[in-house]
Kinemage of the C-alpha trace (Angstrom):
@kinemage 1
@onewidth
@group {chain A} dominant
@subgroup {mainchain}
@vectorlist {calphas} color= white
{ca met a 1} P 18.815 -6.417 8.990
{ca ala a 2} L 19.518 -7.774 5.610
{ca ala a 3} L 21.280 -5.462 3.179
{ca asp a 4} L 18.337 -5.480 0.624
{ca gln a 5} L 15.866 -4.377 3.334
{ca arg a 6} L 14.851 -0.736 3.438
{ca leu a 7} L 13.136 1.433 6.067
{ca ile a 8} L 9.780 2.812 5.124
{ca cys a 9} L 8.878 4.538 8.392
{ca leu a 10} L 8.558 4.237 12.152
{ca ala a 11} L 5.744 1.881 13.182
{ca ala a 12} L 4.123 4.699 15.033
{ca ala a 13} L 3.591 6.656 11.822
{ca leu a 14} L 0.930 4.100 10.820
{ca thr a 15} L -2.387 4.050 12.697
{ca asp a 16} L -5.303 1.786 12.058
{ca gly a 17} L -7.246 3.073 9.179
{ca gly a 18} L -5.292 6.264 9.316
{ca pro a 19} L -2.951 7.961 6.708
{ca gly a 20} L -0.542 5.770 4.914
{ca val a 21} L 3.087 6.370 4.071
{ca arg a 22} L 4.386 6.630 0.514
{ca phe a 23} L 7.671 5.235 -0.708
{ca thr a 24} L 9.130 4.143 -4.015
{ca val a 25} L 10.106 0.544 -5.260
{ca cys a 26} L 12.466 0.388 -8.188
{ca thr a 27} L 11.330 -2.292 -10.540
{ca asn a 28} L 13.169 -2.944 -13.930
{ca gly a 29} L 15.128 0.370 -13.446
{ca val a 30} L 11.986 2.375 -12.895
{ca asp a 31} L 10.999 4.037 -9.535
{ca glu a 32} L 7.209 2.849 -8.958
{ca pro a 33} L 5.075 4.757 -6.259
{ca ala a 34} L 3.945 2.594 -3.498
{ca phe a 35} L 2.333 2.968 -0.039
{ca ala a 36} L 1.967 1.278 3.303
{ca val a 37} L -0.955 1.360 5.596
{ca arg a 38} L -2.133 -0.367 8.853
{ca phe a 39} L -5.485 -2.219 9.292
{ca gln a 40} L -6.543 -4.156 12.300
{ca gly a 41} L -3.032 -3.915 13.736
{ca arg a 42} L -1.446 -5.415 10.537
{ca val a 43} L 0.696 -3.406 8.106
{ca ala a 44} L 0.209 -3.962 4.456
{ca ala a 45} L 1.838 -2.337 1.371
{ca tyr a 46} L 0.886 -2.074 -2.295
{ca phe a 47} L 1.996 -0.500 -5.489
{ca asn a 48} L 0.212 2.735 -5.628
{ca arg a 49} L -1.964 2.194 -8.650
{ca cys a 50} L -5.521 1.327 -9.140
{ca ala a 51} L -6.200 -2.055 -10.952
{ca his a 52} L -8.765 -0.202 -13.300
{ca val a 53} L -6.451 2.377 -14.704
{ca pro a 54} L -2.756 2.736 -13.376
{ca ile a 55} L -3.406 6.048 -11.585
{ca glu a 56} L -2.327 6.672 -7.955
{ca leu a 57} L -5.058 5.913 -5.282
{ca asp a 58} L -4.592 8.652 -2.656
{ca trp a 59} L -7.189 11.316 -2.797
{ca gln a 60} L -4.891 13.693 -0.553
{ca pro a 61} L -1.153 12.811 -0.039
{ca asn a 62} L -0.968 9.727 2.156
{ca glu a 63} L -5.000 9.302 2.364
{ca phe a 64} L -5.800 5.989 1.118
{ca phe a 65} L -8.845 4.880 3.211
{ca asp a 66} L -12.462 5.961 2.429
{ca asp a 67} L -14.265 7.842 5.163
{ca ser a 68} L -15.008 4.788 7.206
{ca gly a 69} L -11.401 3.753 7.478
{ca leu a 70} L -12.407 0.283 6.427
{ca tyr a 71} L -11.558 0.348 2.664
{ca leu a 72} L -8.810 1.444 0.455
{ca ile a 73} L -10.422 3.636 -2.233
{ca cys a 74} L -9.415 5.129 -5.608
{ca ala a 75} L -9.911 8.786 -5.516
{ca thr a 76} L -10.455 8.951 -9.269
{ca his a 77} L -12.853 5.936 -10.029
{ca gly a 78} L -14.082 4.817 -6.480
{ca ala a 79} L -12.868 1.332 -6.831
{ca leu a 80} L -12.878 -0.166 -3.306
{ca tyr a 81} L -10.016 -2.575 -2.181
{ca ser a 82} L -9.473 -4.728 1.042
{ca pro a 83} L -6.764 -3.181 3.031
{ca gln a 84} L -5.821 -6.612 4.326
{ca asp a 85} L -4.891 -8.245 1.033
{ca gly a 86} L -5.623 -5.653 -1.823
{ca arg a 87} L -8.529 -7.652 -3.266
{ca cys a 88} L -11.211 -5.730 -5.446
{ca leu a 89} L -14.356 -5.342 -3.298
{ca gly a 90} L -16.289 -3.335 -5.695
{ca gly a 91} L -16.370 -0.559 -8.293
{ca arg a 92} L -14.259 -0.443 -11.516
{ca cys a 93} L -11.468 -2.688 -10.319
{ca asn a 94} L -13.676 -5.443 -11.966
{ca gly a 95} L -12.114 -8.186 -9.816
{ca arg a 96} L -8.562 -7.107 -10.021
{ca gly a 97} L -6.787 -6.250 -6.936
{ca leu a 98} L -3.857 -4.187 -5.847
{ca thr a 99} L -0.337 -5.607 -6.216
{ca pro a 100} L 0.984 -6.365 -2.684
{ca leu a 101} L 4.440 -5.701 -1.605
{ca pro a 102} L 6.378 -7.586 1.098
{ca val a 103} L 6.829 -5.596 4.330
{ca glu a 104} L 7.726 -6.467 7.838
{ca glu a 105} L 7.229 -4.705 11.096
{ca arg a 106} L 9.932 -5.136 13.708
{ca asp a 107} L 11.890 -3.120 16.400
{ca gly a 108} L 9.382 -0.302 16.226
{ca ala a 109} L 9.875 0.326 12.329
{ca ile a 110} L 8.470 -0.952 8.985
{ca tyr a 111} L 10.742 -2.250 6.396
{ca phe a 112} L 10.199 -2.976 2.679
{ca thr a 113} L 11.664 -6.521 2.316
{ca pro a 114} L 12.255 -7.251 -1.569
{ca asn a 115} L 11.917 -10.910 -2.641
{ca glu a 116} L 12.255 -12.736 -6.022
{ca gln a 117} L 8.898 -11.457 -7.418
{ca ile a 118} L 9.701 -7.841 -6.263
{ca pro a 119} L 13.400 -7.212 -6.490
C-alpha cells in the first residue's frame, strides 16, 4: 500500500444501497467531510456537501440513500444524485453534481487514494 493511501473501512461495512461510512479529507489544510457508499457492487466516495448549498447530505448519521436505496439524497433540500458518479438527477442541485473522491477496494478493505486533484 502506498504511503498516501488511507484506510476508510472494511469492505463488508458497505452494502448495496445501505449506510455509508463517513471520513475526512484534508484539503488546503482544512478537514472536509466525505463519505463512501456501495451501489451495484461498486464503491464510490464523495465530499459530503450538497451541490446546491454546501451542507452535509446524510439525513441520519451515515444514511445517504433515499428510501428506495437507488439515489443519494440531500436531507435538507431533496436534491437527488446518482450513486454511481455523483451527477445531479433532480431537485435543487440544478445540474451540479457531487465531487467524487478516488477510492480503491482491495484485500477486503476500502482505501482513500489521493491524487493530484485531491491531495
